[in-house]
C-alpha positions in Angstrom: -0.1 0.0 0.0 1.4 3.5 -1.0 1.4 6.3 1.3 -1.6 8.0 -0.4 -3.8 4.9 -1.0 -7.0 4.6 0.7 -6.5 2.0 3.5 -8.7 -1.1 3.7 -9.8 -3.3 6.5 -7.2 -6.0 5.8 -4.5 -3.0 6.4 -5.9 -2.4 9.7 -6.0 -6.1 10.6 -2.1 -6.3 9.6 -1.4 -3.1 11.6 -3.1 -4.6 14.8 -0.6 -7.7 14.1 2.4 -5.5 13.7 1.7 -3.3 16.8 0.0 -5.4 19.4 3.2 -6.4 21.3 3.9 -2.8 21.9 0.6 -1.3 22.9 -2.2 -1.9 25.1 -5.8 -3.1 24.1 -7.3 0.0 25.9 -10.5 -0.6 28.0 -13.8 0.3 26.7 -15.8 1.4 29.9 -19.6 1.8 30.2 -20.4 5.1 32.0 -23.8 4.9 33.9 -23.4 8.8 34.8 -23.4 9.9 30.9 -25.7 7.0 29.7 -28.3 8.3 32.3 -27.7 12.1 31.3 -27.6 11.3 27.5 -30.4 8.9 27.1 -28.4 6.1 25.4 -25.5 3.8 26.1 -22.2 5.4 26.5 -19.1 3.7 26.4 -15.6 5.4 26.9 -12.6 4.2 24.5 -9.9 5.1 27.0 -6.9 5.8 24.6 -5.9 8.1 27.4 -4.6 5.1 28.9 -2.6 4.0 25.9 1.2 3.8 25.7 2.5 7.6 26.0 -1.1 8.7 27.1 -2.8 8.9 23.8 -3.7 6.8 20.5 -0.7 8.0 18.7 1.7 5.0 19.0 -0.9 3.1 17.0 0.1 4.8 13.7 3.6 5.6 14.4 4.5 2.0 15.1 2.7 0.8 12.1 4.4 3.4 9.8 7.7 2.7 11.0 7.5 -1.0 10.9 6.9 -0.8 7.3 10.1 1.1 6.6 13.2 -0.5 4.5 16.3 -1.1 6.4 17.9 1.7 4.8 15.3 4.0 5.9 15.5 2.9 9.3 19.2 3.4 9.4 18.8 7.0 8.4 16.1 7.8 10.7 12.5 9.3 10.8 11.3 12.8 11.0 7.8 14.2 12.0 6.2 17.4 13.4 3.8 17.6 16.2 2.5 19.9 19.1 2.9 16.9 21.5 1.0 13.6 21.2 2.2 12.7 17.8 5.7 13.4 18.8 5.4 11.1 21.9 3.9 8.5 19.7 6.7 8.7 17.1 9.3 8.9 19.7 8.0 5.8 21.5 7.6 3.8 18.4 11.2 4.7 17.2 12.7 3.8 20.5 10.9 0.5 20.4 11.9 -0.3 16.8 15.7 1.3 17.6 15.2 3.8 14.8 16.6 7.5 15.2 13.9 10.0 15.6 13.9 13.8 15.0 10.6 15.8 16.2 10.1 19.5 15.1 7.7 21.1 17.6 6.4 24.7 17.9 8.1 26.7 20.3 4.7 27.0 22.3 4.3 23.3 22.7 3.3 22.0 26.3 6.8 21.6 27.9 5.8 18.3 29.5 5.0 16.9 26.1 8.3 18.1 24.9 10.2 16.4 27.6 8.3 13.2 27.5 9.2 12.9 23.5 12.7 13.5 24.6 12.5 10.9 27.3 12.0 8.2 24.6 15.2 9.4 22.9 13.9 11.5 20.4 15.9 14.7 19.3 13.3 17.4 19.8 13.5 20.9 17.9 11.5 23.7 18.8 11.1 26.3 15.9 8.7 29.0 15.8 4.8 28.6 15.1 3.2 25.7 13.6 3.6 27.3 10.1 7.3 27.9 10.6 7.7 24.4 12.2 6.4 22.8 9.2 8.8 24.8 7.0 11.7 23.6 9.4 10.7 20.1 9.1 11.1 20.0 5.2 14.4 21.6 5.7 15.8 18.9 7.8 14.1 16.2 6.0 15.8 17.0 3.0 19.2 18.0 4.5 19.3 14.9 6.8 17.7 12.4 4.3 15.1 11.4 7.0 11.8 9.5 6.2 8.7 11.7 7.0 6.1 9.9 9.6 3.5 12.6 8.9 1.3 13.4 11.9 -2.0 12.6 10.0 -1.7 12.2 6.1 -0.3 8.8 5.4 -2.1 5.4 4.6 0.1 3.4 7.1 -0.5 5.9 9.9 -4.2 5.7 9.2 -4.3 1.9 9.1 -2.6 2.0 12.5 -4.9 4.4 14.0 -7.8 2.3 12.5 -7.0 -0.4 15.3 -9.0 1.9 17.7 -12.0 1.0 15.7 -10.9 -2.7 15.4 -10.8 -3.0 19.1 -14.2 -1.1 19.7 -15.8 -3.9 17.3 -14.1 -6.6 19.1 -15.5 -5.5 22.5 -18.8 -3.9 21.4 -19.9 -5.6 18.0 -23.4 -3.9 18.6 -22.1 -0.4 18.2 -24.4 2.1 16.9 -22.2 5.1 16.7 -18.5 6.2 17.2 -17.4 9.6 18.1 -14.0 11.1 18.1 -12.1 14.3 18.0 -10.8 15.7 14.6 -7.6 17.2 14.1 -5.6 16.3 11.1 -8.1 13.6 10.3 -5.9 10.3 10.9 -8.1 9.1 13.8 -11.3 9.4 12.3 -10.3 8.2 8.7 -8.7 5.0 10.5 -11.8 4.4 12.5 -14.2 5.0 9.5 -11.9 2.6 7.5 -12.3 -0.4 10.1 -16.0 0.4 10.9 -17.4 0.7 7.4 -16.6 -3.0 6.8 -17.1 -4.2 10.4 -20.4 -2.5 11.5 -21.3 -0.7 8.2 -24.6 0.4 9.9 -22.6 2.2 12.5 -22.6 6.1 12.5 -19.3 7.8 12.5 -19.2 11.2 13.8 -16.2 13.7 14.2 -15.8 16.6 16.6 -13.5 19.6 16.0 -13.0 23.1 18.1 -14.5 26.2 16.8 -11.2 27.7 16.8 -9.6 25.1 14.7 -12.5 23.8 12.3 -10.0 22.5 9.5 -12.2 19.5 8.5 -15.3 21.3 8.4 -14.0 24.0 6.5 -12.3 21.5 4.0 -15.7 19.7 3.8 -17.5 22.8 2.6 -14.6 23.8 0.4 -14.4 20.3 -1.2 -10.7 20.5 -0.8 -8.1 20.9 1.9 -7.6 24.5 3.0 -5.1 26.1 5.3 -6.1 28.1 8.3 -3.8 30.9 9.2 -5.2 31.5 12.7 -5.8 28.8 15.3 -7.5 29.7 18.5 -8.2 26.8 20.8 -7.2 25.1 24.2 -7.3 21.8 22.2 -3.7 21.9 20.8 -4.2 18.1 19.6 -7.0 19.2 17.3 -5.4 22.1 16.2 -3.2 21.4 12.8 -3.4 24.2 10.0 -5.0 21.8 7.6 -6.2 18.3 7.0 -4.9 15.5 5.2 -6.0 15.0 1.6 -6.3 11.2 2.1 -8.1 11.6 5.4 -10.5 14.4 3.8 -11.2 11.6 1.0 -12.2 9.0 3.6 -14.3 11.5 5.7 -16.3 12.7 2.7 -17.3 9.0 2.0 -17.5 7.3 5.1 -18.3 10.0 8.0 -21.6 11.0 8.7 -21.0 14.4 10.3 -18.3 16.8 11.7 -19.6 19.3 14.2 -17.8 22.0 16.1 -17.6 22.6 19.8 -16.6 25.6 21.7 -13.7 25.7 24.2 -16.1 26.2 27.0 -17.9 22.9 26.2 -14.5 21.1 26.1 -13.6 22.5 29.6 -16.9 21.4 30.7 -16.4 17.6 29.5 -13.0 17.7 30.9 -14.1 18.5 34.2 -17.0 15.8 33.9 -14.7 13.2 32.8 -12.4 13.8 35.8 -15.3 14.1 38.4 -17.3 11.3 37.2 -14.8 8.8 36.0 -11.8 9.8 37.9 -9.9 9.7 34.3 -7.7 12.9 33.2 -8.6 13.8 29.5 -6.8 16.5 27.8 -8.8 19.0 25.9 -8.6 17.0 22.6 -9.8 13.9 24.5 -12.8 15.5 26.0 -14.0 17.4 22.8 -16.1 14.1 21.5 -17.8 13.9 24.8 -18.4 17.9 24.7 -20.4 17.5 21.4 -22.7 15.0 23.0 -23.3 16.9 26.3 -24.0 20.2 24.2 -26.6 18.3 22.0 -24.6 18.7 18.7 -25.4 15.1 17.6 -28.7 13.3 17.1 -28.3 10.1 18.8 -31.6 7.6 18.9 -32.7 6.8 22.5 -31.0 3.7 23.7 -28.3 3.6 21.0 -25.1 2.1 21.9 -22.3 4.9 21.6 -18.5 4.6 21.6 -16.9 7.9 22.8 -13.0 7.9 21.9 -11.2 9.7 24.7 -8.0 10.2 22.6 -5.5 11.4 25.1 -4.8 12.6 28.6 -1.6 14.4 28.4 -2.3 17.6 30.2 0.3 20.1 31.8 -0.5 19.7 35.3 0.2 23.2 35.9 -2.5 24.4 33.7 -5.0 21.8 34.7 -7.0 24.3 37.0 -7.1 27.0 34.4 -8.2 24.4 31.7 -11.2 23.0 33.7 -12.4 26.2 35.3 -11.5 29.3 33.2 -14.1 30.7 30.7 -13.2 30.4 27.0 -11.4 33.6 25.6 
């Protein structure tokens, strides 16, 4: 499969086999509280309990596992505000491949240090736009292989193992809801679910201040947002992947937007009611349901992906209590 070819269920199955020894099969936890509030059966897919604290190692491991020996020896490079950085750093360490991570200068310090702790070389450079330019410069000058943060078929297939696990644990699932940044996670889940449970609805949620997928869907093409304004840094790339947009157009029922205020509320409720810490990106899916942004039938079985739990603890009080800007 090429980097731009749309993955299929067999690719997701292969990714599960390649990566399982380095990953957790994360819990799918029923929430009585959220089920009672919302009027349908709510299950939380706890990717905040995955290795590195997010779903990201799934795609990173699958992508790096498929590199040639020459590509592995030269090393890989990527760009990330945090979770993908940790995912690639972890994957590279497990597979003994050198890794360079370019990060915006305002990346969460704890996420930078976490990536470095796995042995990656982390380079902080400018804002997200300048960081992408630095990425291309280093990739060319050092001969590194790009592990794209979202627009890569092998990455998408790896992330599709989230959907594969949801189906294994909950074959009668009526809807899956997840956050959308560059689109790698929702494209992977849709790839798995459209064959495993073709009747299930797939919904994406993104912050109002970084609505890259919504804007791309409206335009019918990938567009670049010059301004990003959200607390959900994990859902705030300046554009979505072309491959991912194609999958979302064909296999996702809807993508909706939520405010930062709604995300803060969802973070707090997840912490209060489940005793789990979700980062803003990880709480966005629940926020959309609590705000009534999606029409779910009463009694439906719904899996919500808590995509990550990496929060700068010094900022936690502000994240769950302060009003949106």
